VMD Tcl script that draws the C-alpha trace (Angstrom):
set ca {
  {47.39 112.60 26.37}
  {50.56 110.70 27.11}
  {53.93 111.27 25.50}
  {56.88 108.91 25.82}
  {59.09 111.95 26.34}
  {58.34 115.65 26.85}
  {60.35 116.54 23.75}
  {57.64 114.81 21.65}
  {54.89 117.24 22.71}
  {53.86 119.26 19.62}
  {54.05 123.03 20.12}
  {50.45 123.24 18.85}
  {49.29 121.23 21.88}
  {51.09 123.31 24.52}
  {49.05 126.34 25.58}
  {50.37 127.12 29.07}
  {52.75 130.03 28.70}
  {54.15 129.93 32.24}
  {55.32 126.33 32.05}
  {57.31 124.10 29.74}
  {56.68 120.42 29.01}
  {60.02 119.62 30.70}
  {58.77 121.17 33.97}
  {55.67 118.97 34.02}
  {57.30 115.73 32.84}
  {58.58 112.92 35.02}
  {62.01 113.77 36.42}
  {63.05 110.13 36.10}
  {62.29 109.32 32.44}
  {60.85 112.41 30.77}
  {57.46 110.79 30.14}
  {54.56 113.22 30.20}
  {50.90 112.60 30.92}
  {48.90 115.73 30.18}
  {45.64 116.45 31.97}
  {44.28 119.60 30.33}
  {42.06 120.66 33.24}
  {44.93 120.29 35.69}
  {47.23 122.31 33.46}
  {44.60 125.06 33.08}
  {44.36 125.20 36.87}
  {48.13 125.40 37.22}
  {48.25 128.30 34.74}
  {45.39 129.99 36.63}
  {47.31 129.63 39.90}
  {50.37 131.24 38.31}
  {48.29 134.07 36.83}
  {46.58 134.73 40.17}
  {49.94 135.01 41.91}
  {51.32 137.29 39.22}
  {54.79 135.83 39.62}
  {56.67 132.68 38.59}
  {56.31 129.46 40.53}
  {58.89 126.68 40.79}
  {57.55 123.14 40.45}
  {59.65 120.56 42.23}
  {57.49 117.72 40.93}
  {54.47 117.27 38.68}
  {53.81 114.07 36.68}
  {55.58 110.92 37.93}
  {55.86 107.57 36.18}
  {55.19 104.53 38.38}
  {58.91 103.80 38.84}
  {59.70 107.34 39.96}
  {56.65 107.47 42.22}
  {57.76 104.29 43.98}
  {61.34 105.54 44.33}
  {60.25 108.75 46.05}
  {57.79 106.95 48.34}
  {54.67 108.34 46.65}
  {51.27 106.88 47.45}
  {50.20 104.02 45.15}
  {47.15 106.04 43.99}
  {48.98 109.38 43.84}
  {47.50 112.10 41.65}
  {51.06 112.62 40.36}
  {50.64 109.29 38.51}
  {47.61 110.70 36.71}
  {49.18 114.00 35.69}
  {46.86 115.78 38.12}
  {49.27 116.99 40.84}
  {52.21 119.29 41.37}
  {54.45 120.27 44.25}
  {55.19 123.99 44.32}
  {58.29 125.26 46.13}
  {57.80 128.17 48.48}
  {60.96 130.07 47.62}
  {59.91 133.71 48.24}
  {56.16 133.14 47.92}
  {54.08 133.89 51.01}
  {52.44 130.68 52.23}
  {48.96 132.19 52.59}
  {49.05 133.72 49.09}
  {50.09 130.43 47.50}
  {47.43 128.43 49.37}
  {44.73 130.99 48.50}
  {45.73 130.98 44.82}
  {45.52 127.18 44.82}
  {41.97 127.28 46.19}
  {40.96 130.04 43.78}
  {42.39 128.10 40.83}
  {40.09 125.18 41.66}
  {42.46 122.68 43.22}
  {40.82 120.27 45.63}
  {43.69 118.32 47.20}
  {46.31 120.10 49.32}
  {49.39 118.83 51.09}
  {50.83 121.48 53.42}
  {54.57 120.98 53.90}
  {57.26 123.22 55.37}
  {58.95 124.02 52.04}
  {56.32 123.30 49.40}
  {52.61 123.05 48.69}
  {51.14 119.99 46.97}
  {48.07 120.76 44.82}
  {45.91 118.33 42.87}
  {42.50 117.84 41.31}
  {41.52 114.70 43.21}
  {38.80 114.43 45.83}
  {38.53 117.22 48.40}
  {41.07 116.60 51.15}
  {44.15 118.02 52.86}
  {47.04 116.80 54.98}
  {50.10 118.19 56.68}
  {50.65 121.27 58.79}
  {47.84 123.53 57.62}
  {48.31 125.97 60.51}
  {51.57 127.39 59.17}
  {49.85 128.15 55.84}
  {47.35 130.66 57.22}
}
mol new
graphics top color blue
foreach p $ca { graphics top sphere $p radius 0.5 }
foreach p [lrange $ca 0 end-1] q [lrange $ca 1 end] { graphics top cylinder $p $q radius 0.2 }
display resetview
């Protein structure tokens, strides 16, 4: 489901209590592409951790993706990816929760973890996430 702006998402459609449509929407224009399976996984990750998570990025429109240097086929463009800030979360706990929640793509960065539901793959500095 795609919404021109996150404010247009009906409350009856939103069933992920730990997140708001604004958190998932494109930071550039407010557009929101909802992938229900991805959102269920994101809620599962949050529930497994038992504490809030801060998303620095989820869905991106094509313009925003290009501006931030995102890959042309990025899962962010499909509403199937999020970047989760570390803040006070232990790296290993966050990575384990991502695996347990069913995510298949992982980008291991110094200050955040990228998770998505694309093909099985990983990139970045995985060693610091153990």
